[in-house]
N, C-alpha and C positions, 0 to 999 in steps of 0.2 A: 321835621319830616312827618308826613301824614300817615294815616292808617293804611292807605292804598300802597304808598311807597314801601312801608314796612312789610306788607303782605307780599309784594312783588319780590322783595329781597328774600323773604322767607321761602317763597316758592322756588326761587333760584337755588337757594341752599338745599332745599329738599330734592330738587332735580339732580344736584350734584351727588346727594346721598344715594339716590336711585342709580345714578351712573356708577358710583363706587360699588354698589351691591351687584350690578350686572357685570362690572369688570372683575370683581372677586369671583363671581360664579364662572366667568369665562376662563380665568386663570386656573381655577380648580378643575374645570372641565379639560383644559389643555394638559394640565399636570397629570391627569389620568389617561392621556392620549385619546381623548374623545370616546372612551368606551361607553357603551350603553349602560349607565348606572342609575338605578332608580333613586338611590340615596343621594347622589350628587345632584340629580335633577331636582329632587325635592328641596335640598339645601339651597340650590341656586335660586329657585323660585321664592323661597323664604327670604333670602337676602334681598332680592329685588322688591319683594312685598314690604319689607321693613322701610325701604325708601318711600314707597307709595303711601305707607301709613302716615308719614309726616306730611305728605302732600294732601292727604285726605283731611288731616287735622287742620291744616292751614285753610283748606277750602271750606271746612265747616265754620271756622272763625269768620271767614269772609261772607258766606252765604247763609249760615244757620246760627249766627251769633245770638239770635233771640231765644234759643233753647237754654241758654245759660252756660256759664263757664264750667260748672260742675258736671253737666251732662256731656259736654264736649270732652272733658278730661277723662271721664269714665269710658266713653267710646274709644278714645285714643289709647288708653291703657289696655282695654280688652283686645284691640287690634294688635298692639305691640306684644301682649302676652301670647296671642294666637300665633303671630309671626315667629316669635322665639320658640314656641312649642313645635311649630312646623320645622324650624331650623334645627332644633335639637333632634327631632325624629330623623330628619334627613342625614344629619351627621352620624347618628347612631347606625342608621341603615348603611351609610357609606363605610363606616368602620367595619361592620360585619362583612360587607362585600370585599373590602380590602383584606380582611382576615381570610376570607375564602380564597382570594387570589394568592395570598401568601402561602396558604396550605397547599395550593396547587403547585406553587413554585417549589416548596419543600418536597412534595411527592415527586415532582419531575426530577429534582436533583437526586433524590434517593434512587429513582429508577435509572438515572444516568450512572450513578455510582455502581449500582448492581450490574448494569450492562457492561461497565468498564471491568468489573471483577470477572464477569463471565468471559469477556474477551481476553483478559489476562490468563484465565484458566485454559481457554482454548489455545492460546499461544504456547503456554507451557506444555499442554498435551501434544501440540504439533512439534515442539522442540524435542520432546521425549520420543515421539514416533520417528522423527528424522534421525535422532541419535541411534535408535534401535536398528533402523534401516542401514545406517552407515556401519554399525557394528556387524550386522549380518553380511553386508557387502565385504567388509574386511575379512570376516571369518571364512566366507566363501572363497576368496582369493588366497587366504592363508592355507586352506585345506587343499587347494588345487596346486599341483606341481607346475612351476613356471616352465615355459618352453625354452629349452637350452639352444642357443644360437651360436654358430661359428661364422665369423666374417672373413671372407677371402678376397682381397683386392690388392693389386700392386700399388694403388694410390693411397698414401697416408691420409690425404684429405678426405677421400671417400670413407675410409675406415673410421675417422673421427666423427664424421657426420652420422654414419650408421650407428656408431656407439652412442652418440647423443640421442638419436631417435629411439633406439631400443631401451635405453636407460629410463626414458620417460614412459615406457609401456609396462604396466604393472604385472602382466602375466607372462613376461619374457625375461630371460636372463642371458647376458652375454658371457660365454664361457671361454672365448679366446678369439684371436684373429691371426691371419696368415697373409704373407705378401708374395708368396710364390707357390708353384705347384707342389714342390716337395714339402714346404711347410704346411700346406693344406692337407695333404695326405697324412702326414705325421700327426697333426692336431686332431684330425678326424678319428684316427685310430686310438689316440691317447685319451681324448675327451668324450668320444661317443656322443656328439651333440644330436639334438632332435632334428635340427635344420642347419644345413650349410648354405650360407648366402654367398654365392660366388659371382664375382664381377665378370661380365662378358669379355672384358679386355684380356683376361687370362684364361677364360674357360675354353676348352676344346673337347671334342668327343673322347679323346684318350684320357684326359683328366677326369671327366665325368664317370667314365666306365671304371677307372681305377678307384676313384673315390667311393662309388657305390659298392664296389667289391671289398674294399678295405673296411668300410663302415656300413654294413648292409642295413642297419637300423636308422641311418641318417638319410633324410630326404634332402635333395639338392634343389635349391631355388636360385635361378639365374637372375642376376641384376642386369637387365638389358638396357641398351641404349636406344634401340629401335624396336617397334612392335613387330611381332611375327617374323623375327629374324633369327630365331634360335631353334628352328625345327630340328637341325642336326643334333643339337644338345639334348633336346627332348627325346629324340630317338636313341641317344646314347644312355639314357637313364635319368635325366633331370626330371623332377616332378612337375615343375612349372616355371614361369618366369614373371618378373615384375619390372616395370619401367623405372628408371632411375629418378624420374621427375614425378612419380606417382604420389608422393607425400606419405607422411607417417601413418595415417589411418589405413590407407590402401596397402602399404607395406605390411603393417601388422595383420591385416585381414589375409593377405597372401601367405604369410608365415603360418597363421592358424589353419588356413585351408590346406597348406602343404602337410602339416602334421596330422590332419584329419583325412588325408588321402583324397581330397577333393580339389578340383581345379578351380581357380578363381580368375581365369583368363578374362571372362566377361566383366569382371569387376576391376581388374588391375591394368588392363591394356591402356585405359585412359583415352584422351582425345588425340586423334591423329594429327 
């Protein structure tokens, strides 16, 4: 094998070394997600330059062999030392940059932990505020006397439904029920309810008049089947009326309005 063939093989190997240096630089660059890093850029150029140093040495042997082996070796070593120094500087610079990034990550995590603690504190404060509001709400209802209600209807089904509805209303208390005129009068006299809820199927002007006379502090609320059909009962002394299909909320509002001596007809009539 001649000198030329040997040089060609050497140049090919040097080219592979340059490629390895460029590939290493690319891998390092991608590993850092292509961030603009002076240290990585410096180290990458140094890796590639190390490959070129061997190409330069081979070229010197091919074209400048007359200067002597010692001179070529000195130039080669100086270039290698320079490339390694460059590489070490780049690596050191990249290390400092990575350390700075790591410190930023640590600071970010610390800020996240602090924000989490603040959020937890806010949640605890909100829970405490809600607890106090609930306690104040309970105390307000505890101090307020419930509205005492008497149910009068010949239908046991209607009495059960009304009992269920009123039991779910916190500011009302069911004190009794009646299935006839006589039972209604007797219960009103004995229990003195705030409101007597009377079914229109048993209500009549005589019952209403007798009821208001026997229990003058009791307000009579008619449980009506049809809207605006109880005018004679209102004239006999009933305070108001509420439709049977009005629902729990409207029923409760009508009872409250009756105890407060205000009409809720515009609220409880419902849809025609």
